[in-house]
All heavy atoms as an XYZ file, in Angstrom:
971
protein
N      10.287    -69.935      5.837
C      11.652    -69.457      5.564
C      12.508    -69.396      6.887
O      12.093    -69.019      7.900
C      11.623    -68.020      5.056
C      12.943    -67.324      4.928
S      12.759    -65.589      4.448
C      13.647    -65.683      2.865
N      13.703    -69.983      6.793
C      14.614    -70.120      7.937
C      15.281    -68.768      8.188
O      15.667    -68.009      7.340
C      15.648    -71.150      7.631
O      16.450    -71.294      8.811
N      15.229    -68.378      9.428
C      15.851    -67.178      9.876
C      17.015    -67.466     10.854
O      17.026    -68.522     11.544
C      14.748    -66.280     10.622
C      13.537    -66.042      9.812
C      13.840    -64.871      8.887
N      12.591    -64.479      8.257
C      12.439    -63.538      7.407
N      13.507    -62.780      7.070
N      11.307    -63.232      6.794
N      17.890    -66.498     11.104
C      18.863    -66.586     12.083
C      18.777    -65.305     13.011
O      18.679    -64.226     12.613
C      20.301    -66.566     11.479
O      20.331    -67.604     10.495
C      21.413    -66.675     12.447
N      18.806    -65.642     14.262
C      18.684    -64.615     15.367
C      19.860    -64.623     16.192
O      20.404    -65.716     16.573
C      17.442    -64.722     16.112
C      17.248    -63.622     17.176
C      17.229    -66.173     16.772
C      15.831    -63.594     17.862
N      20.347    -63.432     16.542
C      21.509    -63.394     17.463
C      20.940    -62.861     18.818
O      20.321    -61.747     18.830
C      22.616    -62.454     16.950
C      23.729    -62.072     17.941
C      24.501    -63.339     18.389
C      24.687    -61.081     17.280
N      21.102    -63.596     19.859
C      20.636    -63.246     21.240
C      21.866    -62.721     22.003
O      22.792    -63.520     22.195
C      19.917    -64.422     21.971
C      18.623    -64.747     21.135
C      19.605    -64.014     23.379
C      18.016    -66.016     21.715
N      21.774    -61.623     22.459
C      22.909    -60.958     23.261
C      22.481    -60.634     24.593
O      21.585    -59.763     24.882
C      23.386    -59.671     22.544
C      24.608    -59.170     23.247
C      23.627    -59.919     21.079
N      23.031    -61.347     25.622
C      22.735    -61.144     26.965
C      23.889    -61.633     27.833
O      24.424    -62.643     27.510
C      21.447    -61.824     27.390
C      20.779    -61.256     28.639
O      21.459    -61.291     29.732
O      19.683    -60.712     28.578
N      24.269    -60.871     28.899
C      25.324    -61.296     29.704
C      24.956    -62.448     30.722
O      25.783    -63.028     31.273
C      26.006    -60.199     30.454
C      24.966    -59.471     31.437
O      23.859    -59.183     30.946
O      25.294    -59.247     32.560
N      23.673    -62.706     30.784
C      23.198    -63.750     31.720
C      22.999    -65.051     30.947
O      22.114    -65.155     30.080
C      21.890    -63.338     32.371
C      22.091    -62.111     33.296
C      20.835    -61.777     34.024
O      20.084    -62.693     34.520
O      20.493    -60.573     34.125
N      23.709    -66.023     31.336
C      23.588    -67.397     30.643
C      22.203    -67.941     30.646
O      21.723    -68.526     29.619
C      24.652    -68.352     31.237
C      24.688    -69.636     30.495
C      25.735    -70.572     31.001
O      26.614    -70.186     31.816
O      25.714    -71.773     30.640
N      21.525    -67.850     31.786
C      20.174    -68.352     31.847
C      19.184    -67.638     30.893
O      18.434    -68.340     30.324
C      19.575    -68.212     33.325
C      20.303    -69.022     34.373
O      21.101    -69.902     33.974
O      20.057    -68.884     35.513
N      19.321    -66.410     30.730
C      18.475    -65.610     29.794
C      18.715    -66.124     28.443
O      17.790    -66.407     27.637
C      18.657    -64.105     29.986
C      17.879    -63.378     28.922
C      18.250    -63.663     31.288
N      19.986    -66.277     28.037
C      20.306    -66.771     26.691
C      19.739    -68.054     26.514
O      19.133    -68.441     25.424
C      21.842    -66.733     26.512
C      22.449    -65.386     26.400
C      23.962    -65.413     25.875
N      24.748    -66.446     26.567
C      25.460    -66.193     27.655
N      25.418    -64.971     28.225
N      26.250    -67.134     28.145
N      19.895    -69.009     27.445
C      19.470    -70.388     27.300
C      17.882    -70.454     27.158
O      17.410    -71.213     26.309
C      19.910    -71.225     28.450
N      17.235    -69.735     27.963
C      15.729    -69.764     27.931
C      15.245    -69.130     26.656
O      14.277    -69.642     26.017
C      15.132    -68.999     29.212
C      15.396    -69.803     30.436
C      13.673    -68.650     28.991
C      15.160    -69.062     31.686
N      15.809    -68.000     26.240
C      15.440    -67.430     25.075
C      15.692    -68.331     23.799
O      14.871    -68.389     22.908
C      16.070    -66.012     24.843
N      16.852    -68.939     23.787
C      17.185    -69.857     22.744
C      16.204    -71.026     22.630
O      15.723    -71.302     21.520
C      18.627    -70.415     22.929
O      19.569    -69.303     22.873
C      19.045    -71.395     21.817
N      15.950    -71.642     23.691
C      14.988    -72.664     23.760
C      13.533    -72.363     23.244
O      13.005    -73.017     22.394
C      14.964    -73.243     25.217
C      14.138    -74.584     25.327
C      14.696    -75.764     24.575
C      14.111    -74.967     26.876
N      13.099    -71.152     23.742
C      11.873    -70.683     23.314
C      11.715    -70.470     21.869
O      10.703    -70.819     21.196
N      12.752    -69.811     21.292
C      12.730    -69.483     19.905
C      12.940    -70.794     19.038
O      12.188    -70.916     18.021
C      13.806    -68.430     19.549
C      13.392    -67.099     20.131
C      14.086    -68.319     18.085
C      14.403    -65.986     20.075
N      13.793    -71.615     19.454
C      13.993    -72.873     18.642
C      12.717    -73.740     18.681
O      12.234    -74.275     17.680
C      15.073    -73.696     19.204
C      16.539    -73.038     18.835
C      17.684    -73.732     19.458
O      17.574    -74.569     20.304
O      18.813    -73.543     18.973
N      12.012    -73.834     19.854
C      10.863    -74.604     19.932
C       9.653    -74.007     19.146
O       8.850    -74.776     18.564
C      10.411    -74.782     21.444
C      11.346    -75.706     22.212
S      10.877    -75.821     23.990
C       9.252    -76.467     23.878
N       9.546    -72.655     19.140
C       8.406    -72.111     18.480
C       8.580    -71.661     17.123
O       7.593    -71.289     16.368
C       7.889    -70.928     19.305
O       8.906    -69.932     19.444
N       9.851    -71.627     16.579
C      10.110    -71.195     15.191
C      10.890    -71.990     14.411
O      10.859    -72.006     13.140
C      10.688    -69.759     15.312
O      11.977    -69.835     15.802
N      11.815    -72.715     14.975
C      12.821    -73.452     14.220
C      13.949    -72.659     13.636
O      14.779    -73.117     12.845
N      13.998    -71.433     14.014
C      15.104    -70.499     13.561
C      16.414    -70.928     14.122
O      16.490    -71.541     15.216
C      14.868    -69.083     13.947
C      13.654    -68.475     13.419
C      12.906    -68.907     12.342
C      12.938    -67.308     13.913
N      11.811    -68.055     12.152
C      11.855    -67.062     13.147
C      13.218    -66.433     15.021
C      10.970    -66.037     13.356
C      12.241    -65.391     15.211
C      11.196    -65.171     14.393
N      17.527    -70.635     13.450
C      18.806    -70.857     13.966
C      19.110    -69.737     14.959
O      18.880    -68.616     14.697
C      19.904    -70.767     12.830
C      21.299    -70.916     13.334
C      22.368    -70.837     12.335
O      22.063    -70.665     11.128
O      23.571    -70.933     12.737
N      19.684    -70.133     16.134
C      19.928    -69.127     17.153
C      21.488    -69.070     17.443
O      22.125    -70.114     17.719
C      19.175    -69.475     18.482
C      19.536    -68.488     19.561
C      17.706    -69.482     18.195
N      21.955    -67.902     17.396
C      23.309    -67.619     17.758
C      23.303    -66.784     19.094
O      22.354    -66.110     19.300
C      24.085    -66.710     16.739
C      24.041    -67.256     15.249
C      24.597    -66.250     14.320
C      24.832    -68.571     15.090
N      24.305    -66.933     19.925
C      24.287    -66.194     21.084
C      25.629    -65.522     21.413
O      26.682    -65.867     20.830
C      24.124    -67.109     22.315
O      25.064    -68.084     22.534
C      22.646    -67.791     22.259
N      25.576    -64.414     22.121
C      26.747    -63.667     22.610
C      26.563    -63.222     23.942
O      25.444    -62.895     24.342
C      26.996    -62.478     21.661
N      27.658    -63.210     24.761
C      27.490    -62.866     26.144
C      28.045    -61.421     26.488
O      27.964    -61.019     27.626
C      28.278    -63.828     27.047
O      29.640    -63.907     26.669
N      28.461    -60.694     25.445
C      28.952    -59.343     25.653
C      28.742    -58.545     24.348
O      28.518    -59.073     23.324
C      30.435    -59.364     25.958
O      31.177    -59.763     24.821
N      28.857    -57.262     24.582
C      28.626    -56.416     23.415
C      29.713    -56.625     22.343
O      29.371    -56.655     21.118
N      30.950    -56.794     22.807
C      32.054    -56.995     21.751
C      31.826    -58.363     20.980
O      31.917    -58.407     19.791
C      33.479    -57.037     22.349
C      34.575    -57.092     21.362
C      34.495    -55.934     20.299
O      34.518    -54.779     20.670
N      34.396    -56.284     18.992
N      31.406    -59.330     21.724
C      31.123    -60.647     21.119
C      29.921    -60.535     20.138
O      29.883    -61.088     19.048
C      30.853    -61.750     22.147
C      30.765    -63.096     21.607
C      30.399    -64.169     22.725
O      30.393    -63.834     23.921
O      30.137    -65.327     22.291
N      28.983    -59.697     20.496
C      27.797    -59.475     19.616
C      28.252    -58.813     18.298
O      27.783    -59.186     17.263
C      26.770    -58.576     20.353
N      29.092    -57.817     18.415
C      29.545    -57.081     17.180
C      30.298    -58.093     16.344
O      30.105    -58.118     15.094
C      30.459    -55.869     17.562
C      31.101    -55.302     16.318
C      29.622    -54.820     18.272
N      31.211    -58.952     16.907
C      31.996    -59.922     16.160
C      31.005    -60.893     15.518
O      31.152    -61.259     14.288
C      32.903    -60.644     17.062
C      34.051    -59.618     17.601
O      34.219    -58.565     17.080
O      34.716    -60.064     18.631
N      30.005    -61.503     16.329
C      29.135    -62.556     15.773
C      28.293    -61.890     14.544
O      28.064    -62.546     13.553
C      28.192    -63.027     16.828
C      28.881    -64.055     17.771
C      29.156    -65.350     17.132
O      28.299    -65.895     16.416
O      30.246    -65.875     17.326
N      27.766    -60.691     14.844
C      26.957    -60.039     13.818
C      27.712    -59.764     12.568
O      27.230    -59.975     11.451
C      26.331    -58.794     14.345
N      28.962    -59.420     12.664
C      29.769    -59.016     11.478
C      30.101    -60.430     10.766
O      30.040    -60.439      9.544
C      31.082    -58.455     11.926
O      30.764    -57.184     12.616
C      31.943    -58.102     10.723
N      30.352    -61.448     11.457
C      30.680    -62.689     10.785
C      29.490    -63.427     10.191
O      29.600    -63.959      9.138
C      31.437    -63.662     11.830
C      31.899    -64.951     11.186
C      32.674    -65.738     12.278
O      32.936    -65.321     13.408
N      33.002    -66.983     11.835
N      28.441    -63.478     10.944
C      27.191    -64.307     10.561
C      26.063    -63.569     10.001
O      25.176    -64.184      9.386
C      26.810    -65.096     11.771
C      27.770    -66.042     12.252
N      28.175    -67.228     11.658
C      28.579    -66.029     13.329
C      29.096    -67.867     12.334
N      29.397    -67.148     13.369
N      26.014    -62.299     10.097
C      24.938    -61.434      9.547
C      23.534    -62.012      9.825
O      22.784    -62.415      8.902
C      25.152    -61.208      8.056
C      26.375    -60.460      7.757
C      26.554    -60.160      6.322
N      27.879    -59.638      6.106
C      28.385    -59.290      4.841
N      27.564    -59.498      3.884
N      29.548    -58.855      4.718
N      23.158    -62.035     11.072
C      21.793    -62.578     11.373
C      20.663    -61.698     10.844
O      20.951    -60.578     10.455
C      21.785    -62.596     12.953
C      22.815    -61.475     13.259
C      23.806    -61.546     12.245
N      19.508    -62.338     10.812
C      18.332    -61.557     10.385
C      17.846    -60.555     11.353
O      17.140    -59.583     10.982
C      17.144    -62.558     10.001
C      17.647    -63.488      8.848
O      17.873    -62.877      7.756
O      17.733    -64.653      9.057
N      18.096    -60.768     12.605
C      17.652    -59.907     13.715
C      18.595    -60.137     14.940
O      19.182    -61.147     15.119
C      16.207    -60.305     14.108
C      15.705    -59.478     15.295
C      15.990    -61.767     14.517
C      15.331    -58.063     14.960
N      18.725    -59.016     15.745
C      19.535    -59.070     16.946
C      18.616    -58.743     18.081
O      17.967    -57.676     18.074
C      20.684    -58.162     16.813
C      21.645    -58.507     15.710
C      21.488    -58.149     18.239
C      22.722    -57.531     15.405
N      18.587    -59.595     19.075
C      17.899    -59.336     20.360
C      18.953    -58.881     21.347
O      19.793    -59.722     21.741
C      17.196    -60.573     20.851
C      16.027    -60.584     21.689
C      14.842    -59.729     20.999
C      15.442    -61.953     21.949
N      18.936    -57.626     21.716
C      20.065    -57.046     22.450
C      19.670    -56.576     23.869
O      18.818    -55.744     24.048
C      20.660    -55.825     21.600
C      21.749    -55.077     22.282
C      23.038    -55.902     22.536
C      22.007    -53.825     21.342
N      20.337    -57.125     24.873
C      20.148    -56.731     26.292
C      20.728    -55.323     26.438
O      21.813    -55.032     25.980
C      20.811    -57.769     27.158
C      20.579    -57.476     28.678
O      19.586    -56.857     28.953
O      21.508    -57.743     29.486
N      20.012    -54.474     27.191
C      20.396    -53.127     27.453
C      21.426    -52.988     28.405
O      22.397    -52.307     28.416
C      19.234    -52.241     27.745
C      19.525    -50.836     27.647
S      19.822    -50.291     26.072
C      20.020    -48.571     26.288
N      21.251    -53.799     29.583
C      22.187    -53.684     30.748
C      23.272    -54.819     30.760
O      22.871    -55.937     31.077
C      21.348    -53.828     32.020
C      20.192    -52.773     32.082
S      20.752    -51.132     32.457
C      21.277    -51.357     34.145
N      24.399    -54.514     30.311
C      25.533    -55.448     30.309
C      26.775    -54.709     30.812
O      26.921    -53.557     30.609
C      25.786    -55.973     28.837
C      24.708    -56.778     28.277
S      25.145    -57.536     26.750
C      25.339    -56.124     25.670
N      27.679    -55.474     31.488
C      28.929    -54.869     31.922
C      29.820    -54.557     30.720
O      29.624    -55.050     29.626
C      29.545    -55.894     32.809
C      28.971    -57.184     32.398
C      27.587    -56.844     31.823
N      30.866    -53.703     30.956
C      31.778    -53.284     29.906
C      31.192    -52.501     28.812
O      31.108    -51.248     28.914
C      32.565    -54.507     29.354
C      33.331    -55.291     30.441
O      33.873    -54.638     31.324
O      33.412    -56.540     30.329
N      30.642    -53.168     27.855
C      29.959    -52.480     26.737
C      28.449    -52.698     26.791
O      27.995    -53.773     26.489
C      30.487    -53.040     25.391
C      30.226    -52.212     24.224
S      31.375    -52.592     22.806
C      30.325    -53.593     21.881
N      27.652    -51.730     27.179
C      26.202    -51.890     27.379
C      25.550    -51.931     26.088
O      26.101    -51.826     24.974
C      25.716    -50.794     28.231
C      25.694    -49.414     27.681
O      26.005    -49.253     26.555
O      25.291    -48.448     28.460
N      24.245    -52.087     26.129
C      23.412    -52.194     24.876
C      23.490    -50.982     24.020
O      23.505    -51.144     22.761
N      23.484    -49.805     24.645
C      23.497    -48.576     23.821
C      24.839    -48.519     22.972
O      24.830    -48.195     21.776
C      23.372    -47.378     24.708
C      23.320    -46.044     23.976
C      23.272    -44.881     24.956
N      22.103    -44.941     25.840
C      20.864    -44.448     25.606
N      20.616    -43.876     24.521
N      19.907    -44.582     26.464
N      25.992    -48.758     23.682
C      27.216    -48.685     22.969
C      27.388    -49.798     21.885
O      27.808    -49.585     20.846
C      28.350    -48.852     24.001
C      29.775    -48.610     23.392
C      30.847    -48.660     24.446
O      30.655    -48.565     25.600
O      32.053    -48.912     23.957
N      26.862    -50.980     22.237
C      26.855    -52.122     21.198
C      25.993    -51.757     20.089
O      26.420    -51.899     18.912
C      26.167    -53.384     21.889
O      27.014    -53.733     23.074
C      26.314    -54.577     20.958
N      24.837    -51.099     20.292
C      23.975    -50.668     19.229
C      24.670    -49.666     18.327
O      24.538    -49.721     17.100
C      22.706    -50.075     19.827
C      21.680    -49.507     18.795
C      21.199    -50.629     17.943
C      20.503    -48.851     19.554
N      25.395    -48.703     18.949
C      26.100    -47.666     18.196
C      27.168    -48.333     17.324
O      27.298    -47.965     16.120
C      26.827    -46.695     19.157
C      25.825    -45.772     19.776
C      26.466    -44.910     20.917
O      27.581    -45.235     21.381
N      25.798    -43.805     21.228
N      27.866    -49.311     17.858
C      28.890    -49.953     17.046
C      28.300    -50.822     15.891
O      28.713    -50.748     14.768
C      29.780    -50.889     17.886
C      30.701    -50.095     18.713
C      31.923    -50.916     19.269
O      32.283    -51.975     18.766
N      32.503    -50.449     20.280
N      27.123    -51.408     16.137
C      26.421    -52.234     15.099
C      25.943    -51.289     13.955
O      26.083    -51.614     12.748
C      25.300    -52.952     15.683
C      25.687    -54.171     16.600
C      24.382    -54.615     17.329
C      26.195    -55.378     15.752
N      25.432    -50.079     14.276
C      24.893    -49.191     13.325
C      25.971    -48.428     12.605
O      25.782    -47.941     11.521
C      23.862    -48.235     13.991
C      22.660    -48.964     14.487
C      21.884    -49.705     13.398
C      20.689    -50.479     13.852
N      20.013    -51.294     12.832
N      27.130    -48.384     13.173
C      28.301    -47.638     12.545
C      29.032    -48.631     11.609
O      29.873    -48.089     10.767
C      29.277    -47.149     13.615
N      28.807    -49.866     11.619
C      29.468    -50.868     10.706
C      28.589    -51.099      9.487
O      27.517    -51.546      9.561
C      29.633    -52.133     11.572
C      30.459    -53.141     10.784
O      30.534    -53.185      9.587
N      30.987    -54.137     11.578
N      29.154    -50.924      8.300
C      28.414    -51.055      7.124
C      28.000    -52.516      6.926
O      26.928    -52.780      6.298
C      29.454    -50.776      5.945
C      30.528    -50.029      6.565
C      30.487    -50.289      8.041
N      28.614    -53.494      7.589
C      28.193    -54.939      7.458
C      26.973    -55.215      8.284
O      26.098    -56.001      7.819
C      29.400    -55.765      7.805
C      28.935    -57.300      7.850
C      30.579    -55.673      6.894
N      26.806    -54.461      9.388
C      25.669    -54.818     10.339
C      24.678    -53.602     10.483
O      23.657    -53.899     11.147
C      26.310    -55.128     11.666
O      27.075    -53.879     12.120
C      27.156    -56.317     11.719
N      24.850    -52.490      9.842
C      24.011    -51.378     10.036
C      22.535    -51.549      9.707
O      21.623    -51.060     10.235
C      24.523    -50.131      9.318
C      24.403    -50.231      7.764
C      25.056    -49.072      7.161
O      25.278    -48.032      7.807
O      25.159    -49.148      5.879
N      22.300    -52.530      8.753
C      20.886    -52.803      8.315
C      20.180    -53.846      9.082
O      18.976    -54.143      8.894
C      20.843    -53.085      6.799
C      21.285    -52.007      5.953
C      20.554    -50.722      6.040
O      19.192    -50.840      6.082
N      21.086    -49.554      6.117
N      20.876    -54.529      9.991
C      20.295    -55.658     10.718
C      19.391    -55.022     11.805
O      19.784    -54.194     12.574
C      21.343    -56.518     11.429
C      22.305    -57.132     10.377
C      20.701    -57.617     12.307
C      23.481    -57.912     11.003
N      18.069    -55.445     11.753
C      17.169    -54.871     12.811
C      17.556    -55.311     14.155
O      17.925    -56.400     14.337
C      15.792    -55.479     12.403
C      15.906    -56.140     11.065
C      17.328    -56.335     10.862
N      17.421    -54.404     15.189
C      17.779    -54.701     16.547
C      16.534    -54.483     17.438
O      15.857    -53.491     17.257
C      18.950    -53.792     17.013
C      19.224    -54.024     18.499
C      20.157    -54.075     16.250
N      16.245    -55.451     18.323
C      15.179    -55.228     19.301
C      15.975    -55.218     20.617
O      16.736    -56.190     21.043
C      14.237    -56.477     19.289
C      13.426    -56.441     17.874
C      13.281    -56.302     20.502
C      12.579    -57.578     17.783
N      15.725    -54.136     21.390
C      16.388    -54.070     22.708
C      15.544    -54.808     23.758
O      14.292    -54.713     23.636
C      16.403    -52.535     23.173
C      17.507    -51.644     22.519
C      17.454    -50.248     23.120
C      18.913    -52.285     22.704
N      16.223    -55.372     24.647
C      15.542    -56.078     25.712
C      15.995    -55.466     27.033
O      17.213    -55.454     27.254
C      15.729    -57.613     25.780
C      15.033    -58.296     26.829
C      15.423    -58.235     24.344
N      15.060    -54.998     27.870
C      15.505    -54.401     29.153
C      14.565    -54.659     30.308
O      13.393    -54.800     30.002
C      15.692    -52.920     28.982
O      16.148    -52.250     30.179
C      14.412    -52.159     28.547
N      15.144    -54.771     31.441
C      14.298    -54.961     32.645
C      13.927    -53.650     33.188
O      12.992    -53.490     34.007
C      15.093    -55.725     33.705
N      14.482    -52.524     32.663
C      14.308    -51.231     33.320
C      13.266    -50.308     32.506
O      13.093    -49.201     32.881
C      15.617    -50.433     33.256
C      16.745    -51.127     34.002
C      16.627    -50.794     35.458
C      17.802    -51.342     36.206
N      17.555    -51.595     37.606
N      12.657    -50.859     31.452
C      11.825    -49.977     30.690
C      10.496    -49.776     31.270
O       9.751    -50.644     31.590
C      11.620    -50.592     29.256
C      10.792    -49.807     28.333
C      11.385    -48.584     27.820
C       9.534    -50.098     27.921
C      10.662    -47.733     26.973
C       8.833    -49.286     27.127
C       9.346    -48.066     26.583
N      10.137    -48.448     31.432
C       8.790    -48.058     31.891
C       8.424    -46.873     31.000
O       9.348    -46.195     30.427
C       8.907    -47.657     33.294
C       9.204    -48.849     34.238
C       9.345    -48.381     35.696
O       9.295    -47.261     36.002
N       9.538    -49.353     36.541
N       7.141    -46.492     30.979
C       6.704    -45.348     30.233
C       7.546    -44.095     30.504
O       7.815    -43.328     29.634
C       5.167    -45.122     30.389
C       4.284    -46.122     29.712
C       4.644    -46.188     28.189
O       5.085    -47.232     27.683
N       4.397    -45.160     27.476
N       7.830    -43.962     31.755
C       8.608    -42.710     32.124
C       9.999    -42.679     31.595
O      10.639    -41.647     31.472
C       8.687    -42.634     33.697
O       9.313    -43.721     34.215
N      10.517    -43.843     31.185
C      11.814    -43.954     30.609
C      11.887    -43.805     29.058
O      12.804    -43.798     28.343
C      12.491    -45.294     30.851
C      12.744    -45.553     32.334
O      13.051    -44.604     33.007
O      12.608    -46.683     32.732
N      10.688    -43.557     28.478
C      10.529    -43.675     27.011
C      11.395    -42.598     26.349
O      11.977    -42.973     25.283
C       9.063    -43.392     26.640
C       8.781    -43.608     25.156
C       7.443    -44.227     24.857
O       6.690    -44.385     25.737
N       7.307    -44.527     23.658
N      11.624    -41.405     26.811
C      12.508    -40.500     26.104
C      13.933    -40.918     26.072
O      14.652    -40.521     25.115
C      12.423    -39.037     26.685
C      11.642    -38.876     27.975
O      10.666    -39.597     28.108
O      12.123    -38.046     28.751
N      14.343    -41.756     26.934
C      15.770    -42.326     26.909
C      15.878    -43.158     25.651
O      16.934    -43.209     25.037
C      15.951    -43.119     28.261
C      17.416    -43.841     28.115
C      15.957    -42.228     29.439
N      14.839    -43.868     25.309
C      14.860    -44.786     24.161
C      14.343    -44.243     22.884
O      14.540    -44.907     21.834
C      14.086    -46.055     24.567
C      14.618    -46.826     25.631
C      14.045    -46.727     26.949
C      15.787    -47.565     25.629
C      14.642    -47.403     28.094
C      16.272    -48.316     26.653
C      15.706    -48.214     27.896
N      13.752    -43.167     22.863
C      12.977    -42.577     21.662
C      13.924    -42.468     20.433
O      13.439    -42.928     19.366
C      12.452    -41.141     21.991
O      11.484    -41.370     23.058
C      11.694    -40.622     20.804
N      15.005    -42.001     20.539
C      15.870    -41.746     19.359
C      16.867    -42.852     18.956
O      17.689    -42.621     18.078
C      16.611    -40.406     19.441
C      15.648    -39.188     19.611
O      14.647    -39.205     18.814
N      15.938    -38.274     20.390
N      16.651    -43.952     19.628
C      17.567    -45.019     19.290
C      17.089    -45.840     18.018
O      15.852    -45.980     17.906
C      17.615    -46.120     20.442
C      18.228    -45.645     21.789
C      18.192    -46.709     22.842
C      19.673    -45.227     21.570
N      17.936    -46.183     17.138
C      17.554    -46.802     15.898
C      17.274    -48.390     16.093
O      17.952    -49.253     15.709
C      18.811    -46.656     15.051
C      19.976    -46.586     15.976
C      19.420    -45.952     17.203
N      16.166    -48.571     16.787
C      15.805    -50.021     17.041
C      14.383    -50.313     16.565
O      13.583    -49.374     16.310
C      15.781    -50.323     18.543
C      17.244    -50.215     19.102
C      14.836    -49.408     19.355
N      14.143    -51.555     16.190
C      12.797    -51.975     15.731
C      11.777    -51.945     16.864
O      10.607    -51.743     16.572
C      12.944    -53.345     15.092
N      12.200    -52.211     18.010
C      11.269    -52.314     19.146
C      12.032    -52.405     20.477
O      13.278    -52.666     20.476
C      10.300    -53.466     18.976
N      11.336    -52.314     21.566
C      11.870    -52.544     22.916
C      11.008    -53.493     23.632
O       9.736    -53.276     23.736
C      11.949    -51.189     23.680
C      12.894    -50.205     22.981
C      12.485    -51.478     25.127
C      12.817    -48.752     23.500
N      11.575    -54.591     24.126
C      10.830    -55.594     24.853
C      11.244    -55.532     26.321
O      12.451    -55.305     26.623
C      11.072    -56.970     24.333
C      10.671    -57.300     22.897
C      10.983    -58.766     22.484
C       9.206    -57.097     22.704
N      10.357    -55.770     27.167
C      10.679    -55.772     28.619
C      10.907    -57.181     29.195
O      10.330    -58.116     28.739
C       9.419    -55.205     29.387
O       9.226    -53.851     29.069
N      11.796    -57.194     30.115
C      12.030    -58.463     30.895
C      11.138    -58.392     32.107
O      10.923    -57.284     32.645
C      13.521    -58.580     31.332
C      14.478    -58.927     30.244
C      15.892    -59.015     30.916
C      16.914    -59.353     29.917
N      18.283    -59.325     30.598
N      10.682    -59.428     32.593
C      10.803    -60.787     32.003
C       9.892    -61.018     30.773
O       8.892    -60.401     30.698
C      10.411    -61.749     33.098
C       9.447    -60.923     33.899
C       9.840    -59.559     33.863
N      10.368    -61.772     29.833
C       9.548    -62.023     28.591
C       9.119    -63.448     28.598
O       9.597    -64.229     29.471
C      10.390    -61.718     27.416
C      11.712    -62.450     27.302
C      11.847    -63.724     26.947
C      12.862    -61.690     27.584
C      13.067    -64.400     26.935
C      14.139    -62.321     27.610
C      14.170    -63.668     27.248
N       8.210    -63.848     27.768
C       7.731    -65.208     27.630
C       8.439    -65.877     26.488
O       8.203    -65.550     25.309
C       6.251    -65.147     27.384
C       5.424    -64.580     28.666
C       3.986    -64.539     28.578
N       3.503    -65.884     28.440
C       2.201    -66.083     28.010
N       1.488    -65.135     27.692
N       1.824    -67.351     27.951
N       9.334    -66.744     26.850
C      10.239    -67.389     25.812
C       9.478    -67.991     24.603
O       9.911    -67.845     23.504
C      10.967    -68.496     26.536
C      10.890    -68.099     27.970
C       9.715    -67.365     28.145
N       8.352    -68.616     24.940
C       7.551    -69.225     23.805
C       6.829    -68.271     22.970
O       6.388    -68.558     21.791
C       6.656    -70.319     24.239
C       7.355    -71.592     24.899
C       6.363    -72.625     25.554
C       8.162    -72.293     23.778
N       6.780    -67.026     23.380
C       6.139    -65.967     22.626
C       7.138    -65.101     21.887
O       6.749    -64.231     21.007
C       5.328    -65.040     23.517
C       4.140    -65.834     24.179
C       2.989    -66.064     23.206
C       1.818    -66.689     23.878
N       0.806    -67.047     22.916
N       8.460    -65.195     22.063
C       9.426    -64.339     21.479
C       9.355    -64.403     19.918
O       9.418    -63.311     19.290
C      10.804    -64.717     21.977
C      11.399    -64.012     23.140
C      12.796    -64.578     23.506
C      11.489    -62.546     22.928
N       9.338    -65.526     19.358
C       9.416    -65.645     17.947
C       8.109    -64.928     17.358
O       8.187    -64.127     16.361
C       9.432    -67.112     17.438
N       7.023    -65.142     17.977
C       5.732    -64.548     17.531
C       5.898    -63.003     17.576
O       5.477    -62.251     16.720
C       4.617    -65.024     18.393
C       3.232    -64.509     18.052
C       2.164    -65.103     19.005
O       2.149    -66.281     19.342
O       1.406    -64.273     19.418
N       6.443    -62.469     18.678
C       6.672    -61.127     18.857
C       7.625    -60.474     17.761
O       7.280    -59.417     17.295
C       7.258    -60.690     20.291
C       6.219    -60.944     21.341
C       6.835    -60.697     22.696
O       7.711    -61.355     23.241
N       6.429    -59.596     23.398
N       8.608    -61.170     17.622
C       9.584    -60.772     16.537
C       8.910    -60.705     15.211
O       9.107    -59.795     14.434
C      10.851    -61.669     16.520
C      11.680    -61.459     17.825
C      11.788    -61.393     15.360
C      12.683    -62.465     18.137
N       8.221    -61.811     14.836
C       7.510    -61.833     13.555
C       6.578    -60.564     13.384
O       6.498    -59.964     12.322
C       6.675    -63.097     13.457
C       7.487    -64.331     13.006
C       6.503    -65.455     12.722
N       7.200    -66.684     12.664
C       7.155    -67.649     13.611
N       6.457    -67.503     14.672
N       7.886    -68.770     13.423
N       5.875    -60.347     14.512
C       4.898    -59.167     14.381
C       5.601    -57.928     14.288
O       5.242    -57.074     13.472
C       4.102    -59.247     15.813
O       3.241    -58.224     15.820
N       6.698    -57.625     14.990
C       7.439    -56.407     14.987
C       7.983    -56.174     13.580
O       7.953    -55.072     13.026
C       8.592    -56.451     16.046
C       7.988    -56.357     17.387
C       9.597    -55.302     15.783
C       9.012    -56.723     18.572
N       8.598    -57.276     12.991
C       9.212    -57.136     11.720
C       8.324    -57.399     10.461
O       8.819    -57.210      9.382
C      10.442    -58.004     11.647
C      11.534    -57.598     12.659
C      12.622    -58.591     12.578
C      12.030    -56.250     12.524
N       7.111    -57.793     10.722
C       6.193    -58.164      9.662
C       6.534    -59.377      8.881
O       6.220    -59.531      7.665
N       7.231    -60.279      9.578
C       7.599    -61.567      8.911
C       6.406    -62.565      8.959
O       5.676    -62.631      9.957
C       8.705    -62.293      9.661
C      10.059    -61.610      9.569
C      10.430    -60.556      8.742
C      11.183    -61.891     10.301
N      11.685    -60.251      8.949
C      12.204    -61.052      9.923
C      11.526    -62.860     11.299
C      13.456    -61.087     10.449
C      12.829    -62.892     11.823
C      13.768    -62.005     11.483
N       6.106    -63.206      7.857
C       5.081    -64.151      7.736
C       5.596    -65.476      8.201
O       6.704    -65.902      7.800
C       4.580    -64.281      6.282
C       3.499    -65.299      6.146
C       4.138    -62.877      5.735
N       4.860    -66.191      9.112
C       5.332    -67.490      9.634
C       5.522    -68.578      8.631
O       5.009    -68.499      7.545
C       4.228    -67.887     10.668
C       3.270    -66.883     10.662
C       3.568    -65.874      9.692
């Protein structure tokens, strides 16, 4: 089954590497956004199956982007996986009450991303 994923990260290299890894290992359609506002617009327009959302972005960070996505009836049901370079066990309470499917740490392995997403969401390959 074909899936669509929205990758949101302010770093062009991260978007490119994640896109390449997912396309090579899954064949899913990949959409990208470089900011929180662009992510909300893309998600509203295209309704992806999953959003991979960077936590640390200028202007509108991942937390604010997540709040806007969950407040919008069009995007509220789309699963979100947060991606952060700052996640450690000691930070767990900061992320505990966020409505996300999972939290992934950077750096990640691009060719393993699709497999991780399938596992998190229970999607059969």
